C-alpha positions as CSV (number, residue, x, y, z in Angstrom):
1,M,-22.7,14.8,3.7
2,S,-23.8,18.1,5.5
3,G,-21.7,17.5,8.7
4,N,-24.1,14.6,9.7
5,K,-22.6,11.4,11.3
6,T,-21.4,9.1,8.6
7,Y,-21.5,5.2,9.0
8,V,-19.4,3.0,6.9
9,V,-20.7,-0.4,6.6
10,G,-19.4,-3.5,4.7
11,V,-21.4,-4.9,1.9
12,D,-20.6,-8.6,1.5
13,F,-20.9,-10.1,-1.9
14,G,-19.9,-13.6,-0.9
15,T,-16.4,-13.1,-2.1
16,L,-15.6,-9.6,-1.5
17,S,-16.6,-7.2,1.4
18,V,-17.0,-3.6,0.0
19,P,-17.1,-0.5,2.2
20,S,-20.2,1.5,1.6
21,F,-22.0,4.7,2.7
22,L,-25.7,4.2,3.3
23,L,-27.4,7.4,2.3
24,E,-31.0,8.5,2.8
25,S,-32.8,9.2,-0.4
26,D,-35.9,11.3,-1.4
27,I,-38.4,10.4,-3.9
28,V,-39.4,13.1,-6.2
29,Y,-43.1,13.6,-7.0
30,Q,-44.9,16.4,-8.8
31,D,-45.7,18.0,-5.5
32,N,-42.2,18.1,-4.1
33,I,-40.1,18.6,-7.2
34,T,-39.7,22.4,-6.8
35,E,-38.5,21.9,-3.1
36,L,-36.1,19.0,-3.9
37,L,-34.6,19.8,-7.2
38,I,-35.3,23.5,-8.2
39,D,-34.8,25.3,-4.7
40,S,-31.7,23.1,-4.1
41,E,-30.4,24.2,-7.5
42,Y,-29.8,20.5,-8.7
43,W,-31.8,21.3,-11.8
44,T,-33.2,24.7,-13.0
45,Q,-36.9,25.2,-13.8
46,E,-36.1,25.2,-17.5
47,E,-34.6,21.8,-17.3
48,V,-37.5,20.5,-15.5
49,D,-40.1,22.1,-18.1
50,S,-38.1,20.8,-21.1
51,G,-37.6,17.2,-19.6
52,V,-34.0,17.4,-20.3
53,A,-31.1,17.8,-17.8
54,E,-27.5,18.1,-18.4
């Protein structure tokens, strides 16, 4: 989690409280797919081009 402060909260489902990490998310669009997925090496350009990722 990149050394950032981590906050643990309980999510209450009525009968059970589950410890949870609340993480920020990024929405991937055509104009930011290179920065978010390829530059970070999460996927390769070939996987993005083929539409299939393993």
